[in-house]
PDB file of the backbone (N, CA, C, O) and the ligand in Angstrom, with CONECT records:
HET     CA  A 101       1
ATOM      1  N   MET A   1      20.980  29.046 -36.940  1.00  0.00           N
ATOM      2  CA  MET A   1      20.432  30.401 -37.056  1.00  0.00           C
ATOM      3  C   MET A   1      21.517  31.336 -37.562  1.00  0.00           C
ATOM      4  O   MET A   1      22.710  31.063 -37.432  1.00  0.00           O
ATOM      5  N   VAL A   2      21.078  32.440 -38.140  1.00  0.00           N
ATOM      6  CA  VAL A   2      22.003  33.308 -38.857  1.00  0.00           C
ATOM      7  C   VAL A   2      23.021  33.961 -37.904  1.00  0.00           C
ATOM      8  O   VAL A   2      22.688  34.440 -36.820  1.00  0.00           O
ATOM      9  N   VAL A   3      24.260  33.950 -38.365  1.00  0.00           N
ATOM     10  CA  VAL A   3      25.321  34.688 -37.688  1.00  0.00           C
ATOM     11  C   VAL A   3      25.526  35.989 -38.461  1.00  0.00           C
ATOM     12  O   VAL A   3      25.768  35.972 -39.668  1.00  0.00           O
ATOM     13  N   VAL A   4      25.427  37.100 -37.764  1.00  0.00           N
ATOM     14  CA  VAL A   4      25.536  38.417 -38.398  1.00  0.00           C
ATOM     15  C   VAL A   4      26.973  38.887 -38.244  1.00  0.00           C
ATOM     16  O   VAL A   4      27.395  39.324 -37.173  1.00  0.00           O
ATOM     17  N   SER A   5      27.714  38.786 -39.347  1.00  0.00           N
ATOM     18  CA  SER A   5      29.153  38.985 -39.261  1.00  0.00           C
ATOM     19  C   SER A   5      29.593  40.420 -39.475  1.00  0.00           C
ATOM     20  O   SER A   5      30.699  40.796 -39.088  1.00  0.00           O
ATOM     21  N   ASP A   6      28.743  41.222 -40.086  1.00  0.00           N
ATOM     22  CA  ASP A   6      29.138  42.609 -40.325  1.00  0.00           C
ATOM     23  C   ASP A   6      27.897  43.465 -40.598  1.00  0.00           C
ATOM     24  O   ASP A   6      26.776  42.962 -40.663  1.00  0.00           O
ATOM     25  N   GLN A   7      28.128  44.757 -40.755  1.00  0.00           N
ATOM     26  CA  GLN A   7      27.024  45.693 -40.937  1.00  0.00           C
ATOM     27  C   GLN A   7      26.250  45.409 -42.215  1.00  0.00           C
ATOM     28  O   GLN A   7      25.026  45.545 -42.244  1.00  0.00           O
ATOM     29  N   ASP A   8      26.959  45.014 -43.278  1.00  0.00           N
ATOM     30  CA  ASP A   8      26.280  44.723 -44.536  1.00  0.00           C
ATOM     31  C   ASP A   8      25.258  43.602 -44.359  1.00  0.00           C
ATOM     32  O   ASP A   8      24.144  43.671 -44.878  1.00  0.00           O
ATOM     33  N   GLU A   9      25.657  42.571 -43.619  1.00  0.00           N
ATOM     34  CA  GLU A   9      24.753  41.444 -43.421  1.00  0.00           C
ATOM     35  C   GLU A   9      23.551  41.859 -42.577  1.00  0.00           C
ATOM     36  O   GLU A   9      22.422  41.445 -42.842  1.00  0.00           O
ATOM     37  N   GLU A  10      23.804  42.675 -41.564  1.00  0.00           N
ATOM     38  CA  GLU A  10      22.687  43.146 -40.739  1.00  0.00           C
ATOM     39  C   GLU A  10      21.722  43.989 -41.572  1.00  0.00           C
ATOM     40  O   GLU A  10      20.506  43.836 -41.461  1.00  0.00           O
ATOM     41  N   GLU A  11      22.256  44.867 -42.395  1.00  0.00           N
ATOM     42  CA  GLU A  11      21.400  45.704 -43.236  1.00  0.00           C
ATOM     43  C   GLU A  11      20.620  44.858 -44.240  1.00  0.00           C
ATOM     44  O   GLU A  11      19.465  45.157 -44.544  1.00  0.00           O
ATOM     45  N   PHE A  12      21.254  43.803 -44.753  1.00  0.00           N
ATOM     46  CA  PHE A  12      20.565  42.913 -45.675  1.00  0.00           C
ATOM     47  C   PHE A  12      19.373  42.242 -44.994  1.00  0.00           C
ATOM     48  O   PHE A  12      18.285  42.154 -45.563  1.00  0.00           O
ATOM     49  N   ILE A  13      19.594  41.776 -43.782  1.00  0.00           N
ATOM     50  CA  ILE A  13      18.511  41.117 -43.047  1.00  0.00           C
ATOM     51  C   ILE A  13      17.369  42.094 -42.816  1.00  0.00           C
ATOM     52  O   ILE A  13      16.208  41.768 -43.064  1.00  0.00           O
ATOM     53  N   GLN A  14      17.692  43.276 -42.348  1.00  0.00           N
ATOM     54  CA  GLN A  14      16.629  44.228 -42.043  1.00  0.00           C
ATOM     55  C   GLN A  14      15.903  44.694 -43.300  1.00  0.00           C
ATOM     56  O   GLN A  14      14.716  45.018 -43.248  1.00  0.00           O
ATOM     57  N   ALA A  15      16.605  44.731 -44.424  1.00  0.00           N
ATOM     58  CA  ALA A  15      15.974  45.193 -45.661  1.00  0.00           C
ATOM     59  C   ALA A  15      15.109  44.121 -46.305  1.00  0.00           C
ATOM     60  O   ALA A  15      14.152  44.439 -47.012  1.00  0.00           O
ATOM     61  N   ASN A  16      15.439  42.841 -46.066  1.00  0.00           N
ATOM     62  CA  ASN A  16      14.807  41.766 -46.828  1.00  0.00           C
ATOM     63  C   ASN A  16      13.890  40.856 -46.035  1.00  0.00           C
ATOM     64  O   ASN A  16      13.151  40.064 -46.620  1.00  0.00           O
ATOM     65  N   PHE A  17      13.921  40.952 -44.712  1.00  0.00           N
ATOM     66  CA  PHE A  17      13.075  40.093 -43.887  1.00  0.00           C
ATOM     67  C   PHE A  17      12.212  40.962 -42.991  1.00  0.00           C
ATOM     68  O   PHE A  17      12.717  41.877 -42.340  1.00  0.00           O
ATOM     69  N   LYS A  18      10.923  40.687 -42.951  1.00  0.00           N
ATOM     70  CA  LYS A  18      10.001  41.486 -42.151  1.00  0.00           C
ATOM     71  C   LYS A  18       9.258  40.570 -41.182  1.00  0.00           C
ATOM     72  O   LYS A  18       8.558  39.647 -41.597  1.00  0.00           O
ATOM     73  N   SER A  19       9.418  40.836 -39.899  1.00  0.00           N
ATOM     74  CA  SER A  19       8.818  39.950 -38.895  1.00  0.00           C
ATOM     75  C   SER A  19       7.386  40.344 -38.553  1.00  0.00           C
ATOM     76  O   SER A  19       6.649  39.551 -37.967  1.00  0.00           O
ATOM     77  N   GLY A  20       6.989  41.556 -38.911  1.00  0.00           N
ATOM     78  CA  GLY A  20       5.654  42.008 -38.554  1.00  0.00           C
ATOM     79  C   GLY A  20       5.552  42.595 -37.161  1.00  0.00           C
ATOM     80  O   GLY A  20       4.471  43.014 -36.746  1.00  0.00           O
ATOM     81  N   THR A  21       6.664  42.635 -36.426  1.00  0.00           N
ATOM     82  CA  THR A  21       6.650  43.267 -35.105  1.00  0.00           C
ATOM     83  C   THR A  21       7.009  44.739 -35.252  1.00  0.00           C
ATOM     84  O   THR A  21       7.478  45.172 -36.305  1.00  0.00           O
ATOM     85  N   GLN A  22       6.789  45.494 -34.201  1.00  0.00           N
ATOM     86  CA  GLN A  22       6.923  46.949 -34.280  1.00  0.00           C
ATOM     87  C   GLN A  22       8.308  47.388 -34.756  1.00  0.00           C
ATOM     88  O   GLN A  22       8.424  48.290 -35.585  1.00  0.00           O
ATOM     89  N   TYR A  23       9.342  46.759 -34.238  1.00  0.00           N
ATOM     90  CA  TYR A  23      10.706  47.150 -34.602  1.00  0.00           C
ATOM     91  C   TYR A  23      11.391  46.084 -35.447  1.00  0.00           C
ATOM     92  O   TYR A  23      12.618  46.008 -35.510  1.00  0.00           O
ATOM     93  N   ASN A  24      10.568  45.264 -36.096  1.00  0.00           N
ATOM     94  CA  ASN A  24      11.085  44.203 -36.961  1.00  0.00           C
ATOM     95  C   ASN A  24      12.058  43.290 -36.218  1.00  0.00           C
ATOM     96  O   ASN A  24      13.152  42.996 -36.698  1.00  0.00           O
ATOM     97  N   PHE A  25      11.632  42.851 -35.036  1.00  0.00           N
ATOM     98  CA  PHE A  25      12.460  41.933 -34.257  1.00  0.00           C
ATOM     99  C   PHE A  25      12.552  40.589 -34.956  1.00  0.00           C
ATOM    100  O   PHE A  25      11.536  40.011 -35.342  1.00  0.00           O
ATOM    101  N   ILE A  26      13.763  40.097 -35.116  1.00  0.00           N
ATOM    102  CA  ILE A  26      14.025  38.794 -35.729  1.00  0.00           C
ATOM    103  C   ILE A  26      15.135  38.125 -34.921  1.00  0.00           C
ATOM    104  O   ILE A  26      16.204  38.700 -34.719  1.00  0.00           O
ATOM    105  N   TYR A  27      14.868  36.916 -34.467  1.00  0.00           N
ATOM    106  CA  TYR A  27      15.895  36.190 -33.708  1.00  0.00           C
ATOM    107  C   TYR A  27      17.076  35.851 -34.600  1.00  0.00           C
ATOM    108  O   TYR A  27      16.915  35.458 -35.755  1.00  0.00           O
ATOM    109  N   ILE A  28      18.269  36.013 -34.035  1.00  0.00           N
ATOM    110  CA  ILE A  28      19.496  35.649 -34.739  1.00  0.00           C
ATOM    111  C   ILE A  28      20.269  34.650 -33.873  1.00  0.00           C
ATOM    112  O   ILE A  28      19.909  34.380 -32.727  1.00  0.00           O
ATOM    113  N   GLY A  29      21.340  34.114 -34.459  1.00  0.00           N
ATOM    114  CA  GLY A  29      22.032  32.997 -33.827  1.00  0.00           C
ATOM    115  C   GLY A  29      23.056  33.381 -32.791  1.00  0.00           C
ATOM    116  O   GLY A  29      24.198  32.923 -32.830  1.00  0.00           O
ATOM    117  N   ALA A  30      22.646  34.224 -31.863  1.00  0.00           N
ATOM    118  CA  ALA A  30      23.520  34.580 -30.740  1.00  0.00           C
ATOM    119  C   ALA A  30      22.749  34.368 -29.451  1.00  0.00           C
ATOM    120  O   ALA A  30      21.524  34.484 -29.416  1.00  0.00           O
ATOM    121  N   GLU A  31      23.481  34.057 -28.395  1.00  0.00           N
ATOM    122  CA  GLU A  31      22.841  33.941 -27.089  1.00  0.00           C
ATOM    123  C   GLU A  31      23.804  34.388 -26.000  1.00  0.00           C
ATOM    124  O   GLU A  31      25.021  34.419 -26.179  1.00  0.00           O
ATOM    125  N   ARG A  32      23.215  34.728 -24.878  1.00  0.00           N
ATOM    126  CA  ARG A  32      23.998  35.197 -23.738  1.00  0.00           C
ATOM    127  C   ARG A  32      24.769  34.035 -23.112  1.00  0.00           C
ATOM    128  O   ARG A  32      24.261  32.918 -23.013  1.00  0.00           O
ATOM    129  N   ASP A  33      25.985  34.314 -22.697  1.00  0.00           N
ATOM    130  CA  ASP A  33      26.735  33.314 -21.951  1.00  0.00           C
ATOM    131  C   ASP A  33      26.099  33.128 -20.579  1.00  0.00           C
ATOM    132  O   ASP A  33      25.592  34.079 -19.984  1.00  0.00           O
ATOM    133  N   LEU A  34      26.129  31.912 -20.093  1.00  0.00           N
ATOM    134  CA  LEU A  34      25.469  31.609 -18.826  1.00  0.00           C
ATOM    135  C   LEU A  34      26.116  32.322 -17.653  1.00  0.00           C
ATOM    136  O   LEU A  34      25.474  32.554 -16.629  1.00  0.00           O
ATOM    137  N   ASN A  35      27.384  32.669 -17.804  1.00  0.00           N
ATOM    138  CA  ASN A  35      28.111  33.202 -16.652  1.00  0.00           C
ATOM    139  C   ASN A  35      28.155  34.721 -16.599  1.00  0.00           C
ATOM    140  O   ASN A  35      28.937  35.265 -15.819  1.00  0.00           O
ATOM    141  N   GLY A  36      27.361  35.428 -17.384  1.00  0.00           N
ATOM    142  CA  GLY A  36      27.442  36.874 -17.267  1.00  0.00           C
ATOM    143  C   GLY A  36      26.803  37.637 -18.395  1.00  0.00           C
ATOM    144  O   GLY A  36      25.796  37.224 -18.970  1.00  0.00           O
ATOM    145  N   ASN A  37      27.416  38.765 -18.699  1.00  0.00           N
ATOM    146  CA  ASN A  37      26.814  39.704 -19.623  1.00  0.00           C
ATOM    147  C   ASN A  37      27.500  39.689 -20.975  1.00  0.00           C
ATOM    148  O   ASN A  37      27.450  40.674 -21.712  1.00  0.00           O
ATOM    149  N   THR A  38      28.141  38.577 -21.302  1.00  0.00           N
ATOM    150  CA  THR A  38      28.762  38.444 -22.610  1.00  0.00           C
ATOM    151  C   THR A  38      27.915  37.515 -23.467  1.00  0.00           C
ATOM    152  O   THR A  38      27.015  36.837 -22.970  1.00  0.00           O
ATOM    153  N   PHE A  39      28.213  37.494 -24.754  1.00  0.00           N
ATOM    154  CA  PHE A  39      27.393  36.753 -25.711  1.00  0.00           C
ATOM    155  C   PHE A  39      28.293  35.937 -26.622  1.00  0.00           C
ATOM    156  O   PHE A  39      29.497  36.179 -26.705  1.00  0.00           O
ATOM    157  N   HIS A  40      27.698  34.968 -27.305  1.00  0.00           N
ATOM    158  CA  HIS A  40      28.448  34.184 -28.279  1.00  0.00           C
ATOM    159  C   HIS A  40      27.541  33.833 -29.452  1.00  0.00           C
ATOM    160  O   HIS A  40      26.321  33.744 -29.315  1.00  0.00           O
ATOM    161  N   TRP A  41      28.174  33.635 -30.615  1.00  0.00           N
ATOM    162  CA  TRP A  41      27.456  33.108 -31.774  1.00  0.00           C
ATOM    163  C   TRP A  41      27.365  31.604 -31.644  1.00  0.00           C
ATOM    164  O   TRP A  41      28.283  30.951 -31.148  1.00  0.00           O
ATOM    165  N   LEU A  42      26.258  31.066 -32.093  1.00  0.00           N
ATOM    166  CA  LEU A  42      26.018  29.637 -31.915  1.00  0.00           C
ATOM    167  C   LEU A  42      26.968  28.779 -32.740  1.00  0.00           C
ATOM    168  O   LEU A  42      27.154  27.604 -32.424  1.00  0.00           O
ATOM    169  N   ASN A  43      27.572  29.328 -33.784  1.00  0.00           N
ATOM    170  CA  ASN A  43      28.496  28.539 -34.605  1.00  0.00           C
ATOM    171  C   ASN A  43      29.939  28.666 -34.123  1.00  0.00           C
ATOM    172  O   ASN A  43      30.848  28.122 -34.749  1.00  0.00           O
ATOM    173  N   GLY A  44      30.154  29.372 -33.030  1.00  0.00           N
ATOM    174  CA  GLY A  44      31.488  29.471 -32.475  1.00  0.00           C
ATOM    175  C   GLY A  44      32.313  30.635 -32.978  1.00  0.00           C
ATOM    176  O   GLY A  44      33.415  30.872 -32.484  1.00  0.00           O
ATOM    177  N   GLU A  45      31.786  31.381 -33.977  1.00  0.00           N
ATOM    178  CA  GLU A  45      32.522  32.571 -34.420  1.00  0.00           C
ATOM    179  C   GLU A  45      32.685  33.535 -33.258  1.00  0.00           C
ATOM    180  O   GLU A  45      31.803  33.631 -32.405  1.00  0.00           O
ATOM    181  N   PRO A  46      33.806  34.252 -33.216  1.00  0.00           N
ATOM    182  CA  PRO A  46      33.963  35.269 -32.167  1.00  0.00           C
ATOM    183  C   PRO A  46      32.864  36.312 -32.271  1.00  0.00           C
ATOM    184  O   PRO A  46      32.455  36.685 -33.371  1.00  0.00           O
ATOM    185  N   PHE A  47      32.388  36.780 -31.132  1.00  0.00           N
ATOM    186  CA  PHE A  47      31.309  37.773 -31.111  1.00  0.00           C
ATOM    187  C   PHE A  47      31.916  39.161 -31.280  1.00  0.00           C
ATOM    188  O   PHE A  47      31.848  40.010 -30.391  1.00  0.00           O
ATOM    189  N   THR A  48      32.516  39.361 -32.462  1.00  0.00           N
ATOM    190  CA  THR A  48      33.224  40.621 -32.679  1.00  0.00           C
ATOM    191  C   THR A  48      32.298  41.684 -33.241  1.00  0.00           C
ATOM    192  O   THR A  48      32.328  42.830 -32.793  1.00  0.00           O
ATOM    193  N   TYR A  49      31.461  41.314 -34.231  1.00  0.00           N
ATOM    194  CA  TYR A  49      30.514  42.306 -34.735  1.00  0.00           C
ATOM    195  C   TYR A  49      29.228  42.254 -33.922  1.00  0.00           C
ATOM    196  O   TYR A  49      28.633  41.191 -33.749  1.00  0.00           O
ATOM    197  N   HIS A  50      28.811  43.401 -33.432  1.00  0.00           N
ATOM    198  CA  HIS A  50      27.481  43.525 -32.822  1.00  0.00           C
ATOM    199  C   HIS A  50      27.088  44.984 -32.915  1.00  0.00           C
ATOM    200  O   HIS A  50      27.938  45.869 -33.008  1.00  0.00           O
ATOM    201  N   ASN A  51      25.820  45.214 -32.889  1.00  0.00           N
ATOM    202  CA  ASN A  51      25.293  46.561 -33.084  1.00  0.00           C
ATOM    203  C   ASN A  51      24.143  46.766 -32.107  1.00  0.00           C
ATOM    204  O   ASN A  51      22.978  46.827 -32.499  1.00  0.00           O
ATOM    205  N   TRP A  52      24.489  46.871 -30.843  1.00  0.00           N
ATOM    206  CA  TRP A  52      23.446  46.996 -29.822  1.00  0.00           C
ATOM    207  C   TRP A  52      22.713  48.315 -29.947  1.00  0.00           C
ATOM    208  O   TRP A  52      23.322  49.366 -30.149  1.00  0.00           O
ATOM    209  N   ASP A  53      21.410  48.249 -29.825  1.00  0.00           N
ATOM    210  CA  ASP A  53      20.593  49.455 -29.718  1.00  0.00           C
ATOM    211  C   ASP A  53      20.972  50.191 -28.434  1.00  0.00           C
ATOM    212  O   ASP A  53      21.523  49.595 -27.508  1.00  0.00           O
ATOM    213  N   LEU A  54      20.681  51.461 -28.387  1.00  0.00           N
ATOM    214  CA  LEU A  54      20.960  52.269 -27.205  1.00  0.00           C
ATOM    215  C   LEU A  54      20.313  51.629 -25.975  1.00  0.00           C
ATOM    216  O   LEU A  54      19.117  51.337 -25.976  1.00  0.00           O
ATOM    217  N   GLY A  55      21.102  51.416 -24.941  1.00  0.00           N
ATOM    218  CA  GLY A  55      20.571  50.834 -23.713  1.00  0.00           C
ATOM    219  C   GLY A  55      20.521  49.322 -23.690  1.00  0.00           C
ATOM    220  O   GLY A  55      20.144  48.731 -22.678  1.00  0.00           O
ATOM    221  N   GLN A  56      20.895  48.688 -24.787  1.00  0.00           N
ATOM    222  CA  GLN A  56      20.907  47.220 -24.867  1.00  0.00           C
ATOM    223  C   GLN A  56      22.351  46.712 -24.803  1.00  0.00           C
ATOM    224  O   GLN A  56      23.254  47.439 -25.217  1.00  0.00           O
ATOM    225  N   PRO A  57      22.600  45.543 -24.323  1.00  0.00           N
ATOM    226  CA  PRO A  57      21.662  44.644 -23.654  1.00  0.00           C
ATOM    227  C   PRO A  57      21.305  45.167 -22.259  1.00  0.00           C
ATOM    228  O   PRO A  57      22.118  45.811 -21.596  1.00  0.00           O
ATOM    229  N   ASP A  58      20.079  44.880 -21.832  1.00  0.00           N
ATOM    230  CA  ASP A  58      19.585  45.522 -20.609  1.00  0.00           C
ATOM    231  C   ASP A  58      19.020  44.565 -19.573  1.00  0.00           C
ATOM    232  O   ASP A  58      18.548  45.004 -18.524  1.00  0.00           O
ATOM    233  N   ASN A  59      19.059  43.252 -19.848  1.00  0.00           N
ATOM    234  CA  ASN A  59      18.421  42.353 -18.881  1.00  0.00           C
ATOM    235  C   ASN A  59      19.137  41.005 -18.873  1.00  0.00           C
ATOM    236  O   ASN A  59      19.028  40.245 -19.836  1.00  0.00           O
ATOM    237  N   PRO A  60      19.869  40.697 -17.797  1.00  0.00           N
ATOM    238  CA  PRO A  60      20.630  39.436 -17.754  1.00  0.00           C
ATOM    239  C   PRO A  60      19.766  38.197 -17.884  1.00  0.00           C
ATOM    240  O   PRO A  60      20.295  37.109 -18.111  1.00  0.00           O
ATOM    241  N   GLU A  61      18.455  38.325 -17.746  1.00  0.00           N
ATOM    242  CA  GLU A  61      17.576  37.165 -17.897  1.00  0.00           C
ATOM    243  C   GLU A  61      17.123  36.968 -19.344  1.00  0.00           C
ATOM    244  O   GLU A  61      16.472  35.973 -19.662  1.00  0.00           O
ATOM    245  N   GLU A  62      17.469  37.918 -20.220  1.00  0.00           N
ATOM    246  CA  GLU A  62      17.112  37.789 -21.632  1.00  0.00           C
ATOM    247  C   GLU A  62      18.257  37.080 -22.354  1.00  0.00           C
ATOM    248  O   GLU A  62      19.303  37.678 -22.606  1.00  0.00           O
ATOM    249  N   MET A  63      18.058  35.829 -22.679  1.00  0.00           N
ATOM    250  CA  MET A  63      19.153  34.968 -23.132  1.00  0.00           C
ATOM    251  C   MET A  63      19.319  34.953 -24.647  1.00  0.00           C
ATOM    252  O   MET A  63      20.355  34.509 -25.142  1.00  0.00           O
ATOM    253  N   CYS A  64      18.329  35.424 -25.388  1.00  0.00           N
ATOM    254  CA  CYS A  64      18.409  35.396 -26.843  1.00  0.00           C
ATOM    255  C   CYS A  64      18.697  36.793 -27.386  1.00  0.00           C
ATOM    256  O   CYS A  64      18.672  37.781 -26.653  1.00  0.00           O
ATOM    257  N   VAL A  65      18.971  36.851 -28.689  1.00  0.00           N
ATOM    258  CA  VAL A  65      19.333  38.118 -29.331  1.00  0.00           C
ATOM    259  C   VAL A  65      18.504  38.274 -30.603  1.00  0.00           C
ATOM    260  O   VAL A  65      18.311  37.321 -31.358  1.00  0.00           O
ATOM    261  N   VAL A  66      18.025  39.481 -30.819  1.00  0.00           N
ATOM    262  CA  VAL A  66      17.283  39.797 -32.032  1.00  0.00           C
ATOM    263  C   VAL A  66      17.932  40.985 -32.737  1.00  0.00           C
ATOM    264  O   VAL A  66      18.600  41.811 -32.115  1.00  0.00           O
ATOM    265  N   THR A  67      17.718  41.049 -34.049  1.00  0.00           N
ATOM    266  CA  THR A  67      17.988  42.299 -34.751  1.00  0.00           C
ATOM    267  C   THR A  67      16.713  43.123 -34.715  1.00  0.00           C
ATOM    268  O   THR A  67      15.625  42.593 -34.493  1.00  0.00           O
ATOM    269  N   SER A  68      16.854  44.413 -34.934  1.00  0.00           N
ATOM    270  CA  SER A  68      15.690  45.286 -35.036  1.00  0.00           C
ATOM    271  C   SER A  68      16.069  46.451 -35.933  1.00  0.00           C
ATOM    272  O   SER A  68      17.209  46.563 -36.383  1.00  0.00           O
ATOM    273  N   THR A  69      15.101  47.314 -36.185  1.00  0.00           N
ATOM    274  CA  THR A  69      15.392  48.500 -36.982  1.00  0.00           C
ATOM    275  C   THR A  69      16.408  49.400 -36.284  1.00  0.00           C
ATOM    276  O   THR A  69      17.024  50.253 -36.923  1.00  0.00           O
ATOM    277  N   ASN A  70      16.585  49.213 -34.975  1.00  0.00           N
ATOM    278  CA  ASN A  70      17.525  50.035 -34.207  1.00  0.00           C
ATOM    279  C   ASN A  70      18.759  49.276 -33.758  1.00  0.00           C
ATOM    280  O   ASN A  70      19.553  49.802 -32.979  1.00  0.00           O
ATOM    281  N   GLY A  71      18.938  48.053 -34.232  1.00  0.00           N
ATOM    282  CA  GLY A  71      20.107  47.281 -33.833  1.00  0.00           C
ATOM    283  C   GLY A  71      19.735  46.079 -32.986  1.00  0.00           C
ATOM    284  O   GLY A  71      18.570  45.689 -32.908  1.00  0.00           O
ATOM    285  N   PHE A  72      20.747  45.498 -32.350  1.00  0.00           N
ATOM    286  CA  PHE A  72      20.539  44.266 -31.582  1.00  0.00           C
ATOM    287  C   PHE A  72      19.865  44.562 -30.247  1.00  0.00           C
ATOM    288  O   PHE A  72      20.107  45.598 -29.627  1.00  0.00           O
ATOM    289  N   HIS A  73      19.016  43.631 -29.816  1.00  0.00           N
ATOM    290  CA  HIS A  73      18.442  43.632 -28.468  1.00  0.00           C
ATOM    291  C   HIS A  73      18.661  42.261 -27.857  1.00  0.00           C
ATOM    292  O   HIS A  73      18.532  41.248 -28.544  1.00  0.00           O
ATOM    293  N   ASP A  74      18.991  42.216 -26.570  1.00  0.00           N
ATOM    294  CA  ASP A  74      18.789  40.959 -25.861  1.00  0.00           C
ATOM    295  C   ASP A  74      17.290  40.845 -25.618  1.00  0.00           C
ATOM    296  O   ASP A  74      16.606  41.848 -25.413  1.00  0.00           O
ATOM    297  N   ALA A  75      16.787  39.618 -25.643  1.00  0.00           N
ATOM    298  CA  ALA A  75      15.342  39.416 -25.561  1.00  0.00           C
ATOM    299  C   ALA A  75      15.055  38.029 -25.010  1.00  0.00           C
ATOM    300  O   ALA A  75      15.884  37.126 -25.122  1.00  0.00           O
ATOM    301  N   PRO A  76      13.880  37.859 -24.414  1.00  0.00           N
ATOM    302  CA  PRO A  76      13.493  36.501 -24.020  1.00  0.00           C
ATOM    303  C   PRO A  76      13.420  35.604 -25.249  1.00  0.00           C
ATOM    304  O   PRO A  76      13.234  36.076 -26.370  1.00  0.00           O
ATOM    305  N   CYS A  77      13.568  34.310 -25.021  1.00  0.00           N
ATOM    306  CA  CYS A  77      13.606  33.359 -26.139  1.00  0.00           C
ATOM    307  C   CYS A  77      12.225  32.822 -26.503  1.00  0.00           C
ATOM    308  O   CYS A  77      12.091  32.032 -27.437  1.00  0.00           O
ATOM    309  N   TYR A  78      11.191  33.252 -25.763  1.00  0.00           N
ATOM    310  CA  TYR A  78       9.901  32.562 -25.915  1.00  0.00           C
ATOM    311  C   TYR A  78       8.890  33.287 -26.796  1.00  0.00           C
ATOM    312  O   TYR A  78       7.762  32.816 -26.944  1.00  0.00           O
ATOM    313  N   PHE A  79       9.263  34.410 -27.379  1.00  0.00           N
ATOM    314  CA  PHE A  79       8.295  35.089 -28.233  1.00  0.00           C
ATOM    315  C   PHE A  79       8.140  34.353 -29.559  1.00  0.00           C
ATOM    316  O   PHE A  79       9.058  33.670 -30.014  1.00  0.00           O
ATOM    317  N   SER A  80       6.989  34.498 -30.163  1.00  0.00           N
ATOM    318  CA  SER A  80       6.741  33.848 -31.456  1.00  0.00           C
ATOM    319  C   SER A  80       7.168  34.774 -32.585  1.00  0.00           C
ATOM    320  O   SER A  80       6.413  35.038 -33.521  1.00  0.00           O
ATOM    321  N   TRP A  81       8.403  35.259 -32.471  1.00  0.00           N
ATOM    322  CA  TRP A  81       8.976  36.098 -33.523  1.00  0.00           C
ATOM    323  C   TRP A  81       9.732  35.190 -34.478  1.00  0.00           C
ATOM    324  O   TRP A  81      10.190  34.115 -34.091  1.00  0.00           O
ATOM    325  N   PRO A  82       9.864  35.626 -35.737  1.00  0.00           N
ATOM    326  CA  PRO A  82      10.605  34.813 -36.704  1.00  0.00           C
ATOM    327  C   PRO A  82      12.078  34.714 -36.343  1.00  0.00           C
ATOM    328  O   PRO A  82      12.618  35.535 -35.601  1.00  0.00           O
ATOM    329  N   LEU A  83      12.696  33.704 -36.879  1.00  0.00           N
ATOM    330  CA  LEU A  83      14.142  33.568 -36.813  1.00  0.00           C
ATOM    331  C   LEU A  83      14.647  33.292 -38.219  1.00  0.00           C
ATOM    332  O   LEU A  83      13.873  32.917 -39.100  1.00  0.00           O
ATOM    333  N   ILE A  84      15.919  33.474 -38.424  1.00  0.00           N
ATOM    334  CA  ILE A  84      16.513  33.234 -39.736  1.00  0.00           C
ATOM    335  C   ILE A  84      17.523  32.106 -39.616  1.00  0.00           C
ATOM    336  O   ILE A  84      18.402  32.122 -38.755  1.00  0.00           O
ATOM    337  N   CYS A  85      17.377  31.122 -40.503  1.00  0.00           N
ATOM    338  CA  CYS A  85      18.373  30.056 -40.599  1.00  0.00           C
ATOM    339  C   CYS A  85      19.363  30.407 -41.696  1.00  0.00           C
ATOM    340  O   CYS A  85      18.987  30.951 -42.734  1.00  0.00           O
ATOM    341  N   GLU A  86      20.606  30.101 -41.465  1.00  0.00           N
ATOM    342  CA  GLU A  86      21.663  30.353 -42.439  1.00  0.00           C
ATOM    343  C   GLU A  86      22.275  29.025 -42.837  1.00  0.00           C
ATOM    344  O   GLU A  86      22.697  28.242 -41.986  1.00  0.00           O
ATOM    345  N   ILE A  87      22.320  28.775 -44.151  1.00  0.00           N
ATOM    346  CA  ILE A  87      22.897  27.504 -44.608  1.00  0.00           C
ATOM    347  C   ILE A  87      24.045  27.772 -45.559  1.00  0.00           C
ATOM    348  O   ILE A  87      24.666  26.833 -46.058  1.00  0.00           O
TER     349      ILE A  87
HETATM  350 CA    CA A 101      16.604  43.766 -23.947  1.00  0.00          CA2+
END
């Protein structure tokens, strides 16, 4: 799944991919660490770039991460929202 390394990449995703959800939620390749409120990219890159929406992350039980028109949200992993693969 896509690793969002900087603002340009996030803006590209939001400009070019439309999930059909209210805030254009799209799963990205980050997830919450099991031991707390930190996150990691699935490819092992340091989680240095992130753009959390105001008030996010807000729920330790939300293990996945999405982009949105307002930035990153932690979110449950079970919604049928699109995800982006990066090759
Ligand atoms: Ca959340």
